[in-house]
KOLLUMKOL-620824 format. One record per residue (C-alpha): residue in three letters; x, y, z. Coordinates in nm, 4 decimals. Layout:
BEGIN
<node code="ALA" px="X" py="Y" pz="Z"/>
...
//
This chain:
BEGIN
<node code="MET" px="-23.6131" py="5.6620" pz="-16.4809"/>
<node code="LYS" px="-23.3350" py="5.8301" pz="-16.5526"/>
<node code="ASN" px="-23.3104" py="5.9448" pz="-16.2062"/>
<node code="PHE" px="-23.3285" py="5.5829" pz="-16.0519"/>
<node code="ARG" px="-23.0221" py="5.4869" pz="-16.2935"/>
<node code="ILE" px="-22.8352" py="5.7406" pz="-16.1916"/>
<node code="LEU" px="-22.9070" py="5.6784" pz="-15.8515"/>
<node code="SER" px="-22.8431" py="5.2366" pz="-15.8859"/>
<node code="LEU" px="-22.5358" py="5.4177" pz="-16.0327"/>
<node code="SER" px="-22.4094" py="5.5856" pz="-15.7576"/>
<node code="LEU" px="-22.5115" py="5.3380" pz="-15.4824"/>
<node code="LEU" px="-22.3216" py="5.0479" pz="-15.7023"/>
<node code="LEU" px="-22.0012" py="5.2704" pz="-15.7134"/>
<node code="PHE" px="-22.0493" py="5.3337" pz="-15.3139"/>
<node code="LEU" px="-22.0850" py="4.9705" pz="-15.2565"/>
<node code="GLY" px="-21.7856" py="4.9156" pz="-15.4172"/>
<node code="LEU" px="-21.5554" py="5.1203" pz="-15.2832"/>
<node code="ALA" px="-21.6716" py="5.0436" pz="-14.9427"/>
<node code="SER" px="-21.5784" py="4.7246" pz="-15.0024"/>
<node code="VAL" px="-21.2717" py="4.8192" pz="-15.1810"/>
<node code="CYS" px="-21.2228" py="5.0283" pz="-14.8101"/>
<node code="LEU" px="-21.2811" py="4.7296" pz="-14.6059"/>
<node code="ALA" px="-21.1140" py="4.4818" pz="-14.7888"/>
<node code="THR" px="-20.7518" py="4.6923" pz="-14.7821"/>
<node code="GLU" px="-20.8258" py="4.7244" pz="-14.3586"/>
<node code="HIS" px="-20.7372" py="4.3380" pz="-14.3450"/>
<node code="ALA" px="-20.4330" py="4.2295" pz="-14.2827"/>
<node code="PHE" px="-20.2920" py="3.8893" pz="-14.4586"/>
<node code="ILE" px="-20.0522" py="3.6687" pz="-14.2276"/>
<node code="GLU" px="-19.6656" py="3.7101" pz="-14.3311"/>
<node code="GLY" px="-19.5696" py="3.4038" pz="-14.5483"/>
<node code="LEU" px="-19.9097" py="3.3370" pz="-14.6617"/>
<node code="GLU" px="-20.0639" py="3.6320" pz="-14.7879"/>
<node code="ASP" px="-20.3867" py="3.4725" pz="-14.9263"/>
<node code="ILE" px="-20.4901" py="3.4162" pz="-14.5115"/>
<node code="PRO" px="-20.6001" py="3.7079" pz="-14.3567"/>
<node code="LEU" px="-20.4903" py="3.7774" pz="-14.0251"/>
<node code="MET" px="-20.7983" py="3.8199" pz="-13.7649"/>
<node code="ARG" px="-20.8170" py="4.1712" pz="-13.5776"/>
<node code="GLY" px="-20.6332" py="4.1162" pz="-13.2209"/>
<node code="VAL" px="-20.4278" py="3.8085" pz="-13.3792"/>
<node code="HIS" px="-20.0779" py="3.8954" pz="-13.3926"/>
<node code="GLN" px="-19.8166" py="3.6962" pz="-13.5761"/>
<node code="GLN" px="-19.4758" py="3.5767" pz="-13.4447"/>
<node code="THR" px="-19.2620" py="3.6880" pz="-13.7358"/>
<node code="GLN" px="-18.9509" py="3.5884" pz="-13.5817"/>
<node code="LYS" px="-19.0762" py="3.1917" pz="-13.5476"/>
<node code="ASN" px="-19.2175" py="3.1988" pz="-13.9807"/>
<node code="VAL" px="-19.0391" py="2.8918" pz="-14.1828"/>
<node code="SER" px="-19.0742" py="2.8541" pz="-14.5265"/>
<node code="PHE" px="-18.9516" py="2.6384" pz="-14.8052"/>
<node code="GLY" px="-19.0508" py="2.4865" pz="-15.1433"/>
<node code="ASN" px="-19.0680" py="2.5336" pz="-15.4719"/>
<node code="GLU" px="-19.3510" py="2.6078" pz="-15.7893"/>
<node code="GLU" px="-19.5118" py="2.1691" pz="-15.7300"/>
<node code="SER" px="-19.4164" py="2.2168" pz="-15.3292"/>
<node code="ARG" px="-19.4246" py="2.4295" pz="-15.0228"/>
<node code="PHE" px="-19.3597" py="2.4181" pz="-14.6590"/>
<node code="ILE" px="-19.4864" py="2.7023" pz="-14.4414"/>
<node code="GLU" px="-19.5122" py="2.7512" pz="-14.0717"/>
<node code="VAL" px="-19.5925" py="3.0552" pz="-13.8505"/>
<node code="TYR" px="-19.6680" py="3.1162" pz="-13.5539"/>
<node code="LEU" px="-20.0173" py="3.3478" pz="-13.4131"/>
<node code="THR" px="-20.0730" py="3.4959" pz="-13.0705"/>
<node code="SER" px="-20.3542" py="3.6746" pz="-12.9132"/>
<node code="SER" px="-20.4611" py="3.7900" pz="-12.5516"/>
<node code="LYS" px="-20.7858" py="3.9216" pz="-12.6845"/>
<node code="VAL" px="-20.9409" py="3.6991" pz="-12.9077"/>
<node code="GLY" px="-20.9907" py="3.2729" pz="-12.7640"/>
<node code="PHE" px="-20.9143" py="3.0252" pz="-13.0183"/>
<node code="LYS" px="-21.2762" py="2.9056" pz="-13.0564"/>
<node code="LYS" px="-21.3453" py="3.2918" pz="-13.2272"/>
<node code="ILE" px="-21.0328" py="3.2675" pz="-13.4756"/>
<node code="ILE" px="-21.1915" py="2.8847" pz="-13.5576"/>
<node code="ALA" px="-21.5240" py="3.0695" pz="-13.6375"/>
<node code="PHE" px="-21.3609" py="3.3748" pz="-13.8422"/>
<node code="TYR" px="-21.1228" py="3.1175" pz="-14.0520"/>
<node code="LYS" px="-21.4104" py="2.8924" pz="-14.1387"/>
<node code="GLU" px="-21.6484" py="3.1544" pz="-14.2309"/>
<node code="SER" px="-21.3680" py="3.3728" pz="-14.3920"/>
<node code="LEU" px="-21.1567" py="3.0814" pz="-14.5666"/>
<node code="PRO" px="-21.3954" py="2.9047" pz="-14.7916"/>
<node code="GLN" px="-21.4186" py="3.2130" pz="-15.0287"/>
<node code="LEU" px="-21.0798" py="3.1903" pz="-15.0718"/>
<node code="GLY" px="-21.1376" py="2.8253" pz="-15.1784"/>
<node code="TRP" px="-21.0368" py="2.6402" pz="-14.8633"/>
<node code="THR" px="-21.3071" py="2.3724" pz="-14.7262"/>
<node code="TYR" px="-21.3080" py="2.2933" pz="-14.3770"/>
<node code="GLN" px="-21.2215" py="1.9260" pz="-14.2951"/>
<node code="GLY" px="-21.2650" py="1.9268" pz="-13.9555"/>
<node code="THR" px="-21.0934" py="1.8709" pz="-13.6083"/>
<node code="ILE" px="-20.8396" py="1.6737" pz="-13.4687"/>
<node code="ASP" px="-20.7430" py="1.6787" pz="-13.1527"/>
<node code="GLU" px="-20.6311" py="2.0581" pz="-13.0903"/>
<node code="SER" px="-20.5551" py="2.1263" pz="-13.4573"/>
<node code="VAL" px="-20.8298" py="2.2430" pz="-13.7345"/>
<node code="ILE" px="-20.7566" py="2.1503" pz="-14.1121"/>
<node code="PHE" px="-20.8785" py="2.3055" pz="-14.4503"/>
<node code="TYR" px="-20.8065" py="2.1640" pz="-14.7705"/>
<node code="ARG" px="-20.7441" py="2.3501" pz="-15.1170"/>
<node code="ASP" px="-20.6175" py="2.1804" pz="-15.4307"/>
<node code="SER" px="-20.3294" py="2.0038" pz="-15.3046"/>
<node code="GLU" px="-20.2631" py="2.1559" pz="-14.9833"/>
<node code="SER" px="-20.3511" py="2.1715" pz="-14.6413"/>
<node code="LEU" px="-20.3981" py="2.4114" pz="-14.3904"/>
<node code="THR" px="-20.4029" py="2.3282" pz="-14.0228"/>
<node code="PHE" px="-20.4511" py="2.5647" pz="-13.7359"/>
<node code="HIS" px="-20.2882" py="2.3886" pz="-13.4110"/>
<node code="ARG" px="-20.3121" py="2.5654" pz="-13.0876"/>
<node code="GLU" px="-20.0115" py="2.5039" pz="-12.8739"/>
<node code="SER" px="-20.1010" py="2.6683" pz="-12.5690"/>
<node code="ILE" px="-20.3997" py="2.8593" pz="-12.4170"/>
<node code="LYS" px="-20.2046" py="3.1302" pz="-12.1805"/>
<node code="PRO" px="-20.0939" py="3.2479" pz="-12.4008"/>
<node code="LEU" px="-20.2914" py="3.1440" pz="-12.6496"/>
<node code="GLN" px="-20.0221" py="3.0365" pz="-12.9255"/>
<node code="ILE" px="-20.1375" py="2.8843" pz="-13.3004"/>
<node code="ARG" px="-19.9280" py="2.7320" pz="-13.5026"/>
<node code="VAL" px="-20.0484" py="2.7432" pz="-13.8658"/>
<node code="THR" px="-19.8786" py="2.5271" pz="-14.1178"/>
<node code="VAL" px="-19.9397" py="2.4961" pz="-14.4950"/>
<node code="LYS" px="-19.8147" py="2.1848" pz="-14.6624"/>
<node code="ASN" px="-19.8835" py="1.9686" pz="-15.0146"/>
<node code="ARG" px="-20.0646" py="1.6760" pz="-14.8919"/>
<node code="ILE" px="-19.9699" py="1.3535" pz="-14.9694"/>
//
């Protein structure tokens, strides 16, 4: 029984360390530090736009990829964003929309080749 407890604690410690290591491998979108940046996707930081205050904010960033398609990128965000409090709202034309509290997060495909995605966070009206 004592060996089982030690083994269980060792396993929990290992899993905890593994999850911390995995979490630190992922980058986050600059300016949107709570939105992960998918592997194979790059941010064009020179195009960042950001303004606002504690009650309201507007942030616009651009992502690009030559390795990953728009559908895979959206699948990644549909899976990961609910863990961060965002709820998927649907798709309108080339845009995919999420809501969290009083904000909306939109991924809009600007171009296919090269793939360019505009990501916008703003207050919902």
